[in-house]
N, C-alpha and C positions, 0 to 999 in steps of 0.2 A: 238255074239261077235267074232271077227276075231281070227283065231288060233294064229296069231303072238302076239296078246295082251295077250292071256292065257300063251303063252310061256314066254313072258317078265315078267309077274307077278310071274309065278312059279320060274323063275330064280332068281328073287329078294329075294323070300322067302327062297330059298335054300342057297343062299349066306349069308343071315342073320343068318340062323340056323348054318351054318358052322362056321361063325365068333364067335357065342356064344359058340359053343361046342368045338372049336379047342383050345387045350392047347398051341399052338404055338403063339397065338395072345396075345400080352401084355395087361394086365388089367390096368386100371387107378391106379396110385400110391395112397396109403393112405395118405391123407393130414397130414403134420407134425403138431403136436400140437403147438399152439402158446405159447411162453414163458409166464409164470405167473409172476405177479408183486405184490409188497406188497399191502396189503389192511389195511385200518385204522379200528381198532377194539377198541372202547373206546378211550383211550388216548394214544394208542401205535399202531405202524404199525406191522403187522405180515406177514411173508413170509414162505410158506411151514409149517404152523402151529407153527412157532417159532417167538418170538419177534425179530424184527430187527431194528437197528438204521439207519434211513435214513441219508445219509451224502452227502453233495454237496458243491460246491463253486460257487458263483456268478461271472459272467463275462467271462465264457467260451464261445467262439465264433467259434473256428475253429475245425471241426470234426477231423482234423489230430492230434489234441492234446488229443483225447479221450483215446488213449493207455496210455499216461503218466498220464492222469487224473485217469483212473481206477486203475493204478498200485499203487496209493496211498491208495487204499481202498475206494475211493468215489464211491458210488453205485447209485447215482441219479444225473440227469442233470436238472438244472433249466433254462428254456428259458423264457425270458422276451419279451412279445409282446407289442409294443408301437404304432402300427398303421403305421409305416413306411414300405411300400411294400417290399423294398429290404431287410431290416433288418428282417422282419417277414418271408420272404421266406428263408433267411439263417437260421433262427431259426427252420423252418420246416426241413431243411436238417440235422441240428444238432440233432433234435429229432429223425429223422429216423435212423441216424447212431447210436445214443445212444441205441435205443430200439433193434436194431439188435445185439448189444453187450450184451444185457440182462440188461441194465441199466434202472432204472425207470426214469420217466420224470414228473416234475412239471411245469405247464404252468402258468406263471405270466401274468395276464390280467390288464394292466395299463390303465384303462379306461379314467382317467382324461388326461393323456398324449396323448392318442390316439384319443379321440373324443371330449373332452370338449373345445379344442382350447386354445389359449394363455390367460394368466391372471388368477387370482385366481378365484376359483369356489364358488359361493354362492348356498347354498342348496335351496334357493328360486327361482333360475333360472331354470324354468321348461324346456325351450328349450334345454339347455345344458345337463340337466339330461336325457331328452328323447334321445338325441344323444348318450350318453354313454350307455343307455340301448340297443339301436339299435346296437351299435358296439359290445357289449357283446354278444347279441343274435346271431349275424352273426358269430362272431369269435368262440364261443363255438360250434355252428353248424358245422363250417368248420373243427374244430379240434376234434370233438367228437369221430371219428373213428380212431384217431391216436393211434397206438400201444404204450403201455408202459406208458400212462398218468395215474398217480396215484392220482393227486389232481389238482384243480384249485386254484390259489392264486390271491388275490386282489391287488390293487394299493399299491405300497410302500409308507409309510408315507403319507397316504391320508390327514391327518389333516393339513400337511404343505402346501397343495394346496388350503385350504379353506379360504374364505373371510367371516369375521363375519359382515354381513350387518346389520346396525342399524334397518332398516325397517323390517328385518326378526325377530329381537328380539321383536319389538313392536307387530308384528302379533302373535308371540309365547305367549306373555303375555296376549293378548286378549283371546287366547284359554285356558290359565291356569286360569284366574280369571273371565272372562265373562263380567266384567264391571269395569269402572274406580273407582267406590266406593270400590269394593273389593280390587282392587290394592292399593288404597290409605290406606286402613285399614291394609293391609299386610305390606306395606312399612313404615307405621307410619308417612306418610307425604302426604299432599294434594298438588298435582301438578296443576299448572294453566292449563286451558283448552287447550291453544295453545302449551303447552310443551309436547313433546313426550318423553316417558320413554326409553331413549337410554342406552346402556351399560355404557358409560362414566358418565352419570347422576347417574346411580345406584351405581357405585363405589364411586362417589363423596359424595353421601348421607351417605355412611358408613365410610367415611374416618376418621371421628372424633369419631366413636364408639369404644369401647374396642376391641382390636384385629382386627379392621376394619371388624367386623363380624356383619352382619345384613341380613335381608331377601332380600334386593336389590342385594347385592353381591352374595348371594347364588343363586338367580334367574339367574344371568349372568352365573354362573358356570353350573347350570342345563341346561340352553339353549344350551350351547356349548357341553355339554356331550351328550344330547339327539340328537343334530344335527349330530354329527359324528357317533353315533350309528345308527341313521336312515339311513344315507347314506350307511354304510357298510351292513346293513340288506337288503336294496333295491338291492344292487349288488348281494348279495348271492341269493336272491329269483329269480332274473333274470337268473342267471346261472343255478340254479336247475330247473327252468322251462324248460330248454333245455336238461340238463343232470342231472337227479336226482340221478344217481348211484354213482358218484364220490364226494368225500368230497371237500368242499370249505374252504380254510384256509386264514388267513389274510396275507397281504404282510408284509414286514419288518416294524416294529413299533419301533421308536426311543424314544417314550414317554411312561412312565409308566401309565399316566392317560388314554391314548388311550387303553392300554391293559385292564384297569379296566372297560371300558365301551364297550368293543367289544361285539357285539350281540351274544346271546347264540346259534344262528343258525350256527355260524362258528364252524368247527370241530377242528381247530388248530390255533395257533398263532405263529408268528415269531418275537420274541423280538430281537431288534438289540442292540449289545453291546455298541455302541457309540451313546448316545442320542444327541439331538441338543445342541450345545454349547461346544461340545468336551469332556465332562466329561466321563471318562471310567467307565462303570457299571460292577459290578461283575456278571458273568453268573449264579452263584448260586442264586442270587436275581432274575435275569431275569426268570429263570426256575420257581421260586415260583410265580412270578407275572403272568406268562403266563399260568401256569397249573391251578391255582385257585382251588386247592384241587381236581384235576382230571377232572375239567369241560372241559378243552381244552387239545389237544395234543400239548405240547411245542416243538418247533423246534428253538433252540437258534442259533442266528447268531453271530459268534465270530470274533474278530479283526484279520484278516489275516496278518497284518503288525507287530504284536507282535513278539518279539524274539522267536527263536525256542523252548527254554525251557518254555517260557511263554505260547506258544500255547498249549503245552502238559498240563500244569497246568490248563489253562482255560477250556480245554475240559473235564478234569477229575472233575473239580469243578462243571460244568454243569451236567455231568453224575451222580455225587453223589446225586443230587437232583431229578434225574429221568427225562429223556427227551425222546421224540419220534424221534428227529432228531438234528443233528449238522450241521451247515453250516459255511462257511468261506466267509467273505465279499468281497474278492478280489482274484480271481484265478491268475491273473498275478503276484501278490505278492508271491504266492506259486510256480508258474511255474519258476520264476527267481531265486529262492533261494533253493539250495539243502538241507541246514540244516532245513528249514521249511518243505520241502517235507518229509524228514526223520522223523521229529517230528509228522507230520500228519499221515504218514503211520504206525508208531509205536503205536500211541495212538488209532487209529481206529482199528488196529488189536487186541489190548488189549481189547477194549470195545466190539468188535465183539465176541471174545472168551468168555468173561465173560457175554455176553448177557446183557450188561448194559441197553439196551433199556427196559428190563423187570424189572428194579429196581424201585420198588414202595415204596417210603419213606413217611410214614405218619408223619405229624408233631405232636409234643407233645401238642401244643396249636395252636390256630388260631387267626389271626388278621383280623377284618372286615375293609377293606379299602374302602373308598369312594373317588371319584375323585374331592372333593371339596377343601380341604385345600392344601396349597402349599407344605407342607412337609418340609423336611430338606433342608438347604441351599446347601448341598454338590452337589446335582444334579440340583438345581435350581427350580424355580416355575413351569417350564414346564414339570417337571418329574412326579410329583404326582397329582397336582391339577389344576383346571381351574380358580381359584381365588387367591387373595393375602392373604387369611386367613391362618394363621399358624405362626409358630415360625421361628426365624432366626438361631437357633442352630440345629445341627444334632439331630434328634429325637431318643430317646433311644430305643423305640420299633422297629423303622425302622432300627436302627443299628443292633439289634438282628436279624431282618429279613434278612438283607444283609450279616451278618457275621455268622449266625447260633448261636445256644446256646449249652451249655454243656449238655442240656437235649434233644437234637435233634432239628430239624428245626421248624420254625414257618410256618404254612400254611397260604396262603392268600385266603380269601374269600371276596365276595362282599355282600351287603345287599340282592340282589336278590337270593343269595344262601341260605338264611334263609327261602325261600318260598317253598311250595310244587310244584311238577311238574305239577299237575293238580288240579282239584277241590277237590279231596280226600286229606285230610291232614294227612293221616297215615304216621308214621315215615318212612316206606319203600319208600314213594314217594318223600321224601325230596331230593333236589339236592345234599346236603352235609349232611352226618351223623355227628352230633356234639358230639355224645356220647363218642367218643374216645379221645376227647380233655380235658386236665386238666383245661384249662381256655380259654375263648373267650374274647379277648380284642376288645373294640369298641371305637377307638379314632376318634373324629371329625365326628361321625355318625349323621350328622345334619338331615337327612331325613330317618326315619324309620317308616314304616306304622304300624298300629295296629297289623296286622298279624305278622309282623317281630318282634315286641316287644313280642308278645305272644310266638313266637318260642324261643326267648331267655329265657323267663320265664319258659317255659317247660323244656329247657335244664338245668336251674338252679335247678328246683324242682326235677329233676332226679339225682342230685348230682354234677352238674357242677358248675363252678364259672364264673360269668360275671363281667368284670371290664370295666366300661365306664367312659368317662371324659367329660369335659366342652362342652356343646352344643349338647349332644347326644339327639336323638329323638325329635328334635325341629321342627317337622312338624307344630306345632303351633307357630313357631318362627315368630311372626308377631308384627308389631308395633315397638316402640322405644326400648322396653326392651325385650331381649331374654327370651324365656319361654321353657317349657318342656311339652311334652304330658302327660296327666294324667296317662296313662298306664305305661309309663317309670318311671315317678316320683314314682308311687306305687311300681314298681319292685325294684327301688333303695332305697326307703324309705326316700326320701328327698322332701322338698318343697322349690323350688328356690324363692329367694326374691330379689336379686340384682346382676347384673353383672358389674364389674368394674375392673380396674387395682389394683393389690394388694397394691401398694404403697399408693393409696388413703386412705387406711384404716390402713396400718401397720405403716406409718410414721406420725410424728407430722405435723400440718399445716405449721409451720415455715420451716421444712425440705422439705416439698413438694413444697413450694414456691421457696426455694433455688434451688431445682432440676430443676425447670422450667426456671431458669434464668442462665443457664450455659454459660460460655464464649466460643467463638470459639476455638475449639481444646481441650476444657476441658472435662475430663471424668466425667460424672455425678455420676457414681457408686463409684468413689473415695471419694465422699462426704459422703458416708454412714458410719455409725458406724462400727468399726472393731469388730472382735470376732465372736464366734459361740454361739448360732445358727444364730444370726443376723436377721435383718428385712427381711421378705419374706421367711424365712426358713420354711420347713415342718418338724415339730417336732412330734415324736411319743408320743401319749398320752395314749394309751391303747394297751394291747397285742392282737395279732391276731393269732389264732390257725393255720390258713392257712400258715402263714409265721413265724415259730418259731424263726427265727433269728432277727426279729424286736423286739427291746427292748425299753422300756419307756425311753424317753429323747434322743433317737437317733435322728440325724438330717441330712439333706442333707448338702453337703459341701458348702463352701462359694461361689464358682462360680455358683453353681446351685441355691443358695438362691438369688443371685443377678438377675439371669435370670428370676426366677419366680416373683421377686418383680415387674418387669416391664411388666409381662404378665397378661392377664385378668383372672379372676376367678369368679365362680358363688357362691355367698354366699347363703347358704341354711339353713333351719331348719330341723334337723333330726326327723324322726318319733320315737315314743316311743320304738320300738324294733330295732332301728338303733344305732349302736355304732360309736362314733368318734374315729377312730384309730389314726389319726394324724391331727394336726391343723396347718394351715398356719398362721393364726392370729386370734385374738379375738377382738370383739368390746367392749370397756369399761370394760374389765376384767370379764365380766359376763359369766356364764356357757353357753354352746352351745344351751341348750334347751330354753334359754331366749332371745338369740340374734343370728342372722345368723352367720355362720362360714364358712370358706373355709378350705379344707383339704381332708382327705381320710376317707370315711365312709363305714361301713360294715353292712349288714343286712342279717339274715338267710332267705333262701327261700326254703321251702321243705327240701330236703336232701342236698341242696347246698347253695350257697351264691351269693349275689350281692354286688359289691363294686362300689363306686362312687368317682372319683377324681375330685374335683370341679375346678381345674385348668388344663391347658394343660400339665399334668405331664410329658409327653413323650418329650416335647420340652425343659423342664426346666433342666433335668439332664439325663445323659446317663449311660451306663453299667459300667463306671469307678467310679460312685458315690456309696459309701457304702450302702446308703439307697435304691438306685435302685436295687442293687444286692440282698440285704436282702429281699426286697419286692417280687421280681420276682422269687427268688430261690424256694420258696414254691409253687408258682402258676404254674411254668413251670414243676416242678418235679412230680406233682400229678399223672399223667397218662403216664409217660415216661417209655419206656422200656430200656432206656440207660441213663447214666449220666457220665459226665467227673467229677470225684470226686475231683481230685487234679491236679493242674498244677504248677510244681515247678518253671517254668520260669515266673516270675511276669510280668504282663502287656501284655502277649501274648495270644490273644484270641484263644481258641480251641473249635471247634464245633464238634458235633458228629451226624452221621446219620446212620440209620439202615434200612435194607430191604432185602428181598430175601436171608436170611441167611448170609448176610454180614454186616459188620460194617465199616463205613467210618469215619475217623478222619482227621482233618485238622487244621493246625495253620495258622492264617492270615499272620504271618511273621515267617518263619522257624527259630527256635532258639534252643539252648540247653534246656534240661529239660525233666522231666518225666511227663507223664499224666496217671492218674488212671481212668479206665473206669469201671463203675458198670453195669454189664449185669445180671439182676436178674435171668433170666432163664438159664444163663450159670454158675450159682453157684459161686458167689463171685466177687472179684475184679481182674481186669486184668490191669497191668501197662504197658505203652508203651512209648518209646521215638520215635525219628524220623524214626527208622528203624524197630524194632521188639518188640514183647511183652517181658516185663521184668519179672514180677513176679505176683503171686497171693497170697493173704494172707487172713486169716479169718477176717470177718467183725467185730468180737468181739475183735480182737487184741491179742488173746491168742497165744503166740509163740509156734511153734512146734506142734500144734494140727492138722494142715492140711498140705498137701503137696503144694508146689509151682507148678503151671502147666503152661507150655508154651502153652497157649490155642490156640493162633492164630499166624499166620505168616503174615507179611505185606510186601507190596512193597513201595518204597519211590520215590517220584517225586516232587522235589522242596518243600519239607516240607509236602507233602500230604501223609497220611497214610491210607492204605486200608487193613483192617483185612479180610483175605480171607478164610483161611482154618484152621481146627483144627489140632494140632500136637499131635500125640500119645506119648507124653513125660511127665513124672512126675518127679519132683525134690523135694525130702524131705530134708529140711535143719535142722540143729540144731538151727539156728537163722532165724526167718522169715524175717530179714532185708537183707538176701542174695538175689542174683539175677542171672539171666541168660539172655543171648542174643543169639538168634539163627541166625547165619549168613549164613548158607547153610543147606538145607534139600531137599533130593531127593533120587531117587533109587540108585545113585552111592555113596552116603555118606552123613554124617551129620557133621556140624561144630557148636560148641556151645562154647561161652565164659561164664565161671562161675566166679562169684564174691562173695567174702565174704562180710560181712556187712561193710559199709564204712561211713565216716563222711558226705559225700555228693556224689550225683551222677549227672552227666550231660553228654551231648553228646560231642564227640570230632571228628568232621567230621561225617563219617557214623558209628563210633564206640562209645561205652560208655566210659566215663571217671569216675573212682571211686577214690575219694580222701581218703587216709589212709584206704585201705581195710584190714579187719581183717580176720584171718584164721578161717574157720569154717568147720565142717564136713557135707558133703552132700552125698546124694544117688540119682543118676540119673537112671531112668528106662525108657527104650525105648520099646514101644509096637508096633510091626509091622507097617503097613501103607505103604506109598510110598517106604520107605526103607525096603527091605525084611528081615524079621527075622523069621526063622523056629525053632522049638524046637531042641536044640543041635547044631545049626549052629555056625560056627566059624566067629569071627569078629576081625579085627585088631584095636587097640586103640592107639592113640597118645595123651599123656598128656604133654603139654608144660606149665610148671608152673613158676610163678615168685613169689618170696618172698621178701618183702620189710620191712626193719626196719626203720620207719620214724624218721628223725632228725629235718628237717625244711621244710617249704613249698617252693616248687620250681617247675617250669614247667618241665614236663618230659613226654615222650610218648613212653614207652617201648611197644614192639609188635605192632608198627604202630598205637598207640593211644588207646590201650586197657585200660590203666589206666593213671592217670595224677594227679599232685598236691602233690606228695611226693618226698622227696629226702633222701638218706641215703644208707646204705649197701643193695645191691641187690644180689640175687642169682637166677640163672636160672637152671631149671632141666627139662629135656625131657625124658619121659619114653615111652616105647613101650610095649604093652601087647597084648596077644591073649586070648579072652574070648569066652566061650560057652554060647549060649542062654539057659535059664532054660527050664524045661519041659513044662512050660506054654507059651513058645515063647516070653520071655522077656529078654532083655539084661540089667543087673543090674551092675552099676559102682559105687563104693564107694571110698571116699578119702577125705583128708584134702585139702581145697581150700582157697587160698587167691585171686590170679588172675590166671586163668588157661584157656588155649585154648584146647578144647577137640575135637578130630577128630575121627570119626568112619567110617570104610570101611569094605566091605566083605573081608574075608581072602585072596581071590584070587587077590585082587587089590594091586597095588603098589603105594607108596607115590611119588608124583611128585618131591618133594624136598628131 
């Protein structure tokens, strides 16, 4: 080898060794860690091992607006891909800019818009379905490495883009029944050979049946439900075939029935606040429908065009039910309105501080909803069901679902939630644990399998209560007359005999004939006999231990009786161990064991009970009906950890929710009045108005035996009350009718309004109003906490008192609304004291009180006024 070659090699090795050993040569910089983003764990997103509420607004396009966007507290950007090259490229730029700022990204994959082409999509169109799958595969592949992407989302309102092709329905029927003979037997009608069973024909067959309810109509509903579920499931599988690590959530869904059939493979759902038709839906109900007892992560889409104070209330309503995310439907509506921006920023900051994303509120009872019946008229047929079956009045149970109950919320589950996760049917494998529910309601559950019925029976045998109504478990619902599966009939203890409208049995033949011949514009119900209970009324016939407020001869109101008169009912024979609790009507005046009856039946099952309502009870009357309240009070309270015991403001619905150590209360319409909340593990009753806790008294009513405790302090937003933290304050009254309202509590001081017993109490703006307050002796004790109290410490006390000698009723608002409703001689007295805390670190204040504002501050503080 030439010497020059050796020299060249030696020189290269020497230079390499020098480069490695020399400290002056810069080493490659350690790569910066990529920012982490939220991950979906169960039904909640978590970030840095803490629950986090994803928040975003639809319609953000310009990366230059990201600073203003993030300033509101929005932590996620939603980019919608529609197949337009320019728009999708801009979406990529926005996602890049968002991830650099540490914002999460959700990618919306609108497959129908991007790849299916114009015109409504049929699930039988294989070419267009293949085009969508191809587009999804290519798009997810291209975006899989995009930083910050936390979830893929499906097409918005996919159902609105579907065409219900009659030929597809015919093919679906062939798969279900296998032969024309089986189809004819199920439908109770033999079709000519040349007649195809179309959706229109199916609905026409059932048009004359009671409630328009029959197997043909239910088949139309099942076909539509399975079609949309099949489409969404196929998209999810295509996406996960490319990227199995990220969750797939549904796009915005404006129909409750779509939420109910969303495939279980989806990780989350995005219910939209404004369904088709423009009706505004309460986000509290949306969160319940989308969560389905924790099956899905609910990300509720709110109306961004609502007034600023409305936006705050809507967000808190949703958060009280427990949500994984909050979104706003229109970013421009927020960007152009400073008041809305402020409302969004404030409520998101509050929810982030309280970690509302971790709020898990378990319902006191559950309602098994199926997407068959149309449901209440308030939101229209497209909201709850795929068929015209159902009532025309708002349904009582669904009103409780959307408004909440004074025993806590109702959980929504679907029939599939009654099934085990796998082949093993052990209780731990069930998708939803029923053991914590006091009652499971099953309205219009037309299709329940034998396994699902067995699950309900198991729940009842363990001590639960099942309440089912007309049409339940009608998998054998075939032929002209509706029927019930043997297993469900055995559970409920009834034998169905006939289904018809109640008026066909309750009214005389002459009156029935007259009702059928009403003149144009004439109200047929006006022809009915007046008085209660009246034809069609549900009248209590026997006591029911589950509902102690139900008394013999109690009846539904006149309006409810009329509604039920025109509704269908299943007349049944009760089994020997089944009691007739209430009867809708009798045939020939004979006892129920000799002739079929319609009404409410109860049967003991193991340690629990099974109840059967033979008519669509929930459409006939609502929560305002006395019988409805008396019936449901016992059922809803059985396993509730909270109860709104008293609402002084009549007609104002108050619901309660509890979770994560907090209690949420809300009035549907803010109004004066007190609310008493029973928290069993918080030892007694806690009374609250629109702002703060008022008083606590012994449940046995003995005066002076226990102290009043300002147990919790709340915040107020448009009538919404959130009980957040315990107050270390005890109030011993001479009279348990006295009360207190905490208006300020913190490290710098305390302000409390003390009230003697009064003739009545209401709210006057943010303050209480006490009519005719009487002077009582009270002892207030403050124990440490946020306000610092050490043994022997000095504190300044201001007592601003008002004494009133009532002469006549007249409006008055002394002290800015502290009391109202009395007129006469008044005297004001303001005292200042300096008190020492006792050796136990307590500050004890005694005095005679009629209406007093008490302020406490450290001795070093000065009074502002």
